[in-house]
DSSP file (Angstrom, degrees, kcal/mol; ACC not computed):
  #  RESIDUE AA STRUCTURE BP1 BP2  ACC     N-H-->O    O-->H-N    N-H-->O    O-->H-N    TCO  KAPPA ALPHA  PHI   PSI    X-CA   Y-CA   Z-CA
    1    1 A M     >        0   0    0      0, 0.0     4,-2.1     0, 0.0     5,-0.2   0.000 360.0 360.0 360.0 -33.5   39.7   46.6   27.0
    2    2 A D  H  >  +     0   0    0      1,-0.2     4,-2.5     2,-0.2     5,-0.2   0.875 360.0  55.2 -59.4 -35.9   38.7   44.6   30.1
    3    3 A H  H  > S+     0   0    0      2,-0.2     4,-2.6     1,-0.2    -1,-0.2   0.888 105.5  52.2 -64.1 -38.5   35.9   43.0   28.0
    4    4 A V  H  > S+     0   0    0      2,-0.2     4,-2.5     1,-0.2    -2,-0.2   0.944 112.5  43.9 -63.3 -47.8   38.4   41.9   25.4
    5    5 A F  H  X S+     0   0    0     -4,-2.1     4,-2.3     2,-0.2    -2,-0.2   0.885 113.1  51.5 -67.2 -37.5   40.6   40.2   27.9
    6    6 A A  H  X S+     0   0    0     -4,-2.5     4,-2.2    -5,-0.2    -1,-0.2   0.916 110.6  49.7 -63.4 -41.7   37.7   38.7   29.7
    7    7 A Y  H  X S+     0   0    0     -4,-2.6     4,-2.8     2,-0.2     5,-0.3   0.935 109.2  51.6 -61.1 -46.8   36.4   37.3   26.4
    8    8 A L  H  X S+     0   0    0     -4,-2.5     4,-2.7     1,-0.2     7,-0.2   0.912 111.6  46.5 -57.7 -44.0   39.9   35.9   25.6
    9    9 A L  H  < S+     0   0    0     -4,-2.3    -1,-0.2     2,-0.2    -2,-0.2   0.867 112.4  50.7 -67.8 -35.3   40.0   34.1   28.9
   10   10 A R  H  < S+     0   0    0     -4,-2.2    -2,-0.2    -5,-0.2    -1,-0.2   0.925 119.3  36.1 -66.1 -43.9   36.5   32.8   28.6
   11   11 A E  H  < S+     0   0    0     -4,-2.8    -2,-0.2     1,-0.2    -1,-0.2   0.807 132.4  27.7 -79.9 -30.5   37.2   31.4   25.1
   12   12 A F    ><  +     0   0    0     -4,-2.7     3,-2.4    -5,-0.3     4,-0.3  -0.584  65.1 168.1-132.4  69.7   40.8   30.3   25.7
   13   13 A P  G >  S+     0   0    0      0, 0.0     3,-1.6     0, 0.0    -1,-0.1   0.742  71.6  72.1 -60.1 -23.1   41.1   29.5   29.4
   14   14 A H  G 3  S+     0   0    0      1,-0.3    -5,-0.1    -3,-0.1    -2,-0.0   0.647  85.4  69.0 -67.4 -11.9   44.5   27.8   28.8
   15   15 A L  G <  S+     0   0    0     -3,-2.4     5,-0.4    -7,-0.2    -1,-0.3   0.677  73.7 112.5 -78.1 -16.9   45.9   31.3   28.2
   16   16 A A    <   +     0   0    0     -3,-1.6     3,-0.1    -4,-0.3     0, 0.0  -0.229  48.2  73.9 -59.3 142.3   45.5   32.3   31.9
   17   17 A G  S  > S-     0   0    0      1,-0.1     4,-2.1     2,-0.0     3,-0.2  -0.878  96.7 -48.8 144.1-174.2   48.7   32.8   33.8
   18   18 A P  H  > S+     0   0    0      0, 0.0     4,-2.2     0, 0.0     5,-0.1   0.839 128.0  54.7 -63.6 -34.1   51.6   35.2   34.2
   19   19 A Q  H  > S+     0   0    0      2,-0.2     4,-2.4     1,-0.2     5,-0.2   0.889 108.3  49.7 -67.0 -37.7   52.3   35.6   30.5
   20   20 A F  H  > S+     0   0    0     -5,-0.4     4,-2.4    -3,-0.2    -1,-0.2   0.929 111.3  48.6 -64.8 -45.0   48.7   36.6   29.9
   21   21 A A  H  X S+     0   0    0     -4,-2.1     4,-2.3     1,-0.2    -2,-0.2   0.888 111.2  50.9 -61.7 -39.2   48.9   39.2   32.7
   22   22 A K  H  X S+     0   0    0     -4,-2.2     4,-2.4     2,-0.2    -2,-0.2   0.914 110.7  48.2 -65.0 -43.3   52.2   40.5   31.2
   23   23 A A  H  X S+     0   0    0     -4,-2.4     4,-2.5     2,-0.2    -2,-0.2   0.887 110.1  53.0 -63.7 -39.5   50.6   40.8   27.7
   24   24 A K  H  X S+     0   0    0     -4,-2.4     4,-2.2     2,-0.2    -2,-0.2   0.927 111.0  45.9 -62.2 -46.3   47.7   42.6   29.2
   25   25 A R  H  X S+     0   0    0     -4,-2.3     4,-2.4     1,-0.2    -2,-0.2   0.918 112.6  51.0 -62.5 -43.6   49.9   45.1   31.0
   26   26 A A  H  X S+     0   0    0     -4,-2.4     4,-2.4     1,-0.2    -2,-0.2   0.899 111.0  47.5 -63.1 -41.3   52.0   45.6   27.9
   27   27 A L  H  X S+     0   0    0     -4,-2.5     4,-2.4     2,-0.2    -1,-0.2   0.900 110.3  52.3 -68.4 -39.5   49.0   46.3   25.7
   28   28 A R  H  X S+     0   0    0     -4,-2.2     4,-0.6    -5,-0.2    -2,-0.2   0.923 112.0  46.2 -60.5 -43.7   47.5   48.7   28.2
   29   29 A E  H >< S+     0   0    0     -4,-2.4     3,-0.6     1,-0.2    -2,-0.2   0.909 112.6  50.6 -64.2 -42.1   50.8   50.6   28.3
   30   30 A H  H 3< S+     0   0    0     -4,-2.4    -2,-0.2     1,-0.2    -1,-0.2   0.885 119.3  35.4 -63.9 -40.4   51.0   50.6   24.5
   31   31 A L  H >< S+     0   0    0     -4,-2.4     3,-2.6    -5,-0.1    -1,-0.2   0.343  83.0 145.8 -97.0   5.6   47.5   51.9   24.0
   32   32 A A  T << S+     0   0    0     -3,-0.6     3,-0.1    -4,-0.6    -3,-0.1  -0.171  76.3   1.9 -51.3 125.6   47.4   54.2   27.0
   33   33 A G  T 3  S+     0   0    0      1,-0.3     2,-0.3     0, 0.0    -1,-0.3   0.389 104.1 119.5  80.6  -3.8   45.4   57.3   26.3
   34   34 A E    <   -     0   0    0     -3,-2.6     2,-0.6     2,-0.0    -1,-0.3  -0.676  58.7-136.4 -95.3 149.4   44.3   56.3   22.8
   35   35 A R        -     0   0    0     -2,-0.3     2,-0.5    -3,-0.1    -3,-0.0  -0.912  21.8-160.6 -99.6 126.9   40.8   55.7   21.5
   36   36 A V        -     0   0    0     -2,-0.6     2,-0.5     2,-0.0    -5,-0.0  -0.934   3.5-152.3-114.1 129.4   40.6   52.6   19.5
   37   37 A Y        -     0   0    0     -2,-0.5     2,-0.6     0, 0.0    -2,-0.0  -0.868   2.4-160.4-101.6 128.6   37.7   52.0   17.1
   38   38 A V        -     0   0    0     -2,-0.5    -2,-0.0     0, 0.0     0, 0.0  -0.937  21.2-135.2-108.8 114.3   36.7   48.4   16.3
   39   39 A A        -     0   0    0     -2,-0.6     3,-0.1     1,-0.1     0, 0.0  -0.244  19.0-109.8 -68.2 153.7   34.7   48.3   13.0
   40   40 A A        -     0   0    0      1,-0.2    -1,-0.1     0, 0.0     0, 0.0  -0.105  62.4 -53.1 -68.3 177.6   31.6   46.3   12.7
   41   41 A R        -     0   0    0      1,-0.1    -1,-0.2     4,-0.1     5,-0.0  -0.227  65.9-113.3 -54.1 142.8   31.5   43.2   10.6
   42   42 A G     >  -     0   0    0     -3,-0.1     4,-2.1     1,-0.1     5,-0.1  -0.182  30.1 -99.1 -72.3 171.3   32.8   43.8    7.0
   43   43 A S  H  > S+     0   0    0      1,-0.2     4,-1.9     2,-0.2     5,-0.2   0.858 124.7  52.8 -64.2 -35.3   30.5   43.6    4.0
   44   44 A G  H  > S+     0   0    0      1,-0.2     4,-1.8     2,-0.2    -1,-0.2   0.905 110.4  48.0 -65.2 -39.8   31.7   40.0    3.2
   45   45 A D  H  > S+     0   0    0      1,-0.2     4,-2.7     2,-0.2    -2,-0.2   0.855 107.6  57.2 -65.9 -34.3   30.9   39.0    6.8
   46   46 A R  H  X S+     0   0    0     -4,-2.1     4,-2.6     2,-0.2    -2,-0.2   0.898 105.8  48.8 -65.3 -41.1   27.5   40.7    6.4
   47   47 A A  H  X S+     0   0    0     -4,-1.9     4,-2.1     2,-0.2    -1,-0.2   0.906 112.8  47.9 -65.7 -40.5   26.6   38.5    3.4
   48   48 A A  H  X S+     0   0    0     -4,-1.8     4,-2.2     2,-0.2    -2,-0.2   0.898 111.5  50.8 -65.2 -39.9   27.7   35.4    5.3
   49   49 A L  H  X S+     0   0    0     -4,-2.7     4,-2.7     2,-0.2    -2,-0.2   0.912 108.2  52.1 -64.2 -42.0   25.7   36.5    8.2
   50   50 A A  H  X S+     0   0    0     -4,-2.6     4,-2.5     1,-0.2    -2,-0.2   0.911 109.7  49.3 -60.9 -42.6   22.6   37.1    6.0
   51   51 A R  H  X S+     0   0    0     -4,-2.1     4,-2.1     2,-0.2    -1,-0.2   0.897 111.3  49.8 -62.3 -39.8   23.0   33.5    4.6
   52   52 A E  H  X S+     0   0    0     -4,-2.2     4,-1.7     2,-0.2    -2,-0.2   0.914 109.8  50.0 -67.0 -41.9   23.3   32.1    8.1
   53   53 A V  H  X S+     0   0    0     -4,-2.7     4,-2.5     1,-0.2     3,-0.3   0.937 110.9  50.5 -59.6 -46.3   20.2   34.0    9.3
   54   54 A L  H  < S+     0   0    0     -4,-2.5    -1,-0.2     1,-0.2    -2,-0.2   0.882 109.8  50.1 -59.7 -38.9   18.2   32.7    6.3
   55   55 A S  H  < S+     0   0    0     -4,-2.1    -1,-0.2     1,-0.2    -2,-0.2   0.813 118.2  38.1 -71.9 -28.0   19.3   29.1    7.0
   56   56 A L  H  < S+     0   0    0     -4,-1.7     2,-0.3    -3,-0.3    -2,-0.2   0.757  93.8  94.8 -92.6 -26.8   18.3   29.3   10.7
   57   57 A F     <  +     0   0    0     -4,-2.5     5,-0.1    -5,-0.2    -4,-0.0  -0.488  40.9 176.4 -76.4 129.8   15.1   31.4   10.4
   58   58 A N        -     0   0    0     -2,-0.3    -1,-0.1     0, 0.0    -4,-0.0   0.267  60.8 -93.0-113.7   9.9   11.8   29.4   10.2
   59   59 A G  S    S+     0   0    0      0, 0.0    -2,-0.1     0, 0.0     3,-0.1   0.179 118.7  45.4 101.9 -17.7    9.4   32.3   10.3
   60   60 A R  S    S+     0   0    0      1,-0.0     3,-0.2     2,-0.0    -3,-0.1   0.344  91.1  75.3-137.8   5.4    8.8   32.4   14.0
   61   61 A N     >  +     0   0    0      1,-0.2     4,-2.6     2,-0.1     5,-0.2  -0.138  44.7 131.8-118.8  40.1   12.2   32.1   15.7
   62   62 A A  H  > S+     0   0    0      1,-0.2     4,-2.7     2,-0.2     5,-0.2   0.891  77.1  50.4 -59.3 -41.7   13.8   35.5   15.3
   63   63 A T  H  > S+     0   0    0     -3,-0.2     4,-2.5     2,-0.2    -1,-0.2   0.924 111.6  47.8 -63.8 -43.9   14.8   35.8   19.0
   64   64 A E  H  > S+     0   0    0      2,-0.2     4,-2.3     1,-0.2    -2,-0.2   0.911 113.2  47.8 -63.0 -43.8   16.4   32.3   18.9
   65   65 A V  H  X S+     0   0    0     -4,-2.6     4,-1.7     2,-0.2    -2,-0.2   0.926 111.3  51.4 -62.8 -45.2   18.3   33.1   15.7
   66   66 A A  H  X>S+     0   0    0     -4,-2.7     5,-2.4    -5,-0.2     4,-0.7   0.922 111.4  47.1 -59.0 -45.9   19.5   36.4   17.2
   67   67 A R  H ><5S+     0   0    0     -4,-2.5     3,-0.8     1,-0.2    -1,-0.2   0.922 110.7  51.1 -62.4 -44.2   20.8   34.8   20.3
   68   68 A S  H 3<5S+     0   0    0     -4,-2.3    -1,-0.2     1,-0.2    -2,-0.2   0.794 118.4  37.8 -67.1 -26.5   22.6   32.0   18.5
   69   69 A L  H 3<5S-     0   0    0     -4,-1.7    -1,-0.2    -3,-0.2    -2,-0.2   0.399 108.2-121.0-103.6   1.3   24.4   34.5   16.2
   70   70 A S  T <<5S+     0   0    0     -3,-0.8     2,-0.3    -4,-0.7    -3,-0.2   0.914  73.6 117.2  57.0  46.6   24.9   37.2   18.9
   71   71 A I      < -     0   0    0     -5,-2.4    -1,-0.2    -6,-0.2    -2,-0.1  -0.834  68.4 -94.2-130.3 171.7   23.0   39.8   17.0
   72   72 A S     >  -     0   0    0     -2,-0.3     4,-1.8     1,-0.1     5,-0.1  -0.436  28.5-117.5 -84.1 162.1   19.8   41.8   17.8
   73   73 A R  H  > S+     0   0    0      1,-0.2     4,-2.5     2,-0.2     5,-0.2   0.882 117.4  58.9 -62.7 -37.5   16.3   40.8   16.6
   74   74 A A  H  > S+     0   0    0      1,-0.2     4,-2.6     2,-0.2    -1,-0.2   0.891 104.1  50.6 -59.1 -39.4   16.2   44.0   14.6
   75   75 A T  H  > S+     0   0    0      2,-0.2     4,-2.8     1,-0.2     5,-0.2   0.894 107.4  53.7 -66.2 -39.5   19.3   42.9   12.8
   76   76 A V  H  X S+     0   0    0     -4,-1.8     4,-2.2     1,-0.2    -2,-0.2   0.961 113.5  42.0 -57.0 -51.5   17.7   39.5   12.0
   77   77 A Y  H  X S+     0   0    0     -4,-2.5     4,-2.6     1,-0.2    -2,-0.2   0.871 113.1  53.6 -66.2 -36.9   14.7   41.3   10.5
   78   78 A R  H  X S+     0   0    0     -4,-2.6     4,-2.7    -5,-0.2    -1,-0.2   0.930 110.7  46.4 -62.8 -45.4   16.8   43.8    8.7
   79   79 A L  H  X S+     0   0    0     -4,-2.8     4,-2.2     2,-0.2    -2,-0.2   0.891 112.5  50.1 -65.1 -39.3   18.9   41.1    7.0
   80   80 A L  H  X S+     0   0    0     -4,-2.2     4,-2.2    -5,-0.2    -1,-0.2   0.918 112.5  47.6 -63.4 -42.8   15.7   39.2    6.1
   81   81 A K  H  X S+     0   0    0     -4,-2.6     4,-2.0     2,-0.2    -2,-0.2   0.920 112.5  48.0 -65.1 -44.8   14.2   42.3    4.6
   82   82 A Q  H  X S+     0   0    0     -4,-2.7     4,-1.4     1,-0.2    -1,-0.2   0.890 112.2  49.7 -63.1 -39.5   17.4   43.2    2.6
   83   83 A T  H  X S+     0   0    0     -4,-2.2     4,-1.0     1,-0.2    -1,-0.2   0.890 109.4  51.7 -67.5 -39.0   17.6   39.6    1.3
   84   84 A A  H  < S+     0   0    0     -4,-2.2     3,-0.3     1,-0.2    -1,-0.2   0.872 106.9  54.1 -65.5 -36.8   14.0   39.7    0.2
   85   85 A R  H  < S+     0   0    0     -4,-2.0    -1,-0.2     1,-0.2    -2,-0.2   0.844 106.8  51.6 -65.2 -34.0   14.5   42.9   -1.6
   86   86 A R  H  <        0   0    0     -4,-1.4    -1,-0.2     1,-0.2    -2,-0.2   0.738 360.0 360.0 -75.3 -23.0   17.4   41.4   -3.6
   87   87 A S     <        0   0    0     -4,-1.0    -1,-0.2    -3,-0.3    -2,-0.2   0.485 360.0 360.0 -76.8 360.0   15.4   38.4   -4.7
């Protein structure tokens, strides 16, 4: 949960302050003791991600594409392979 709040503050620094701290405490109390599963990208998101990989990939920049999309190199190659199979 700390990662989620850190991400929110990084992306939206204007949220910092007493209200944010209050919301953080309230959410911690609400979810106390529960395990929460966050699903991976949905299938619609996966198709969009595959299109984005295809548009960025030039044949030699898998690491760069992976970094820019916050995915692994293996995912880049997997999406390229799946897309090639469909063609």
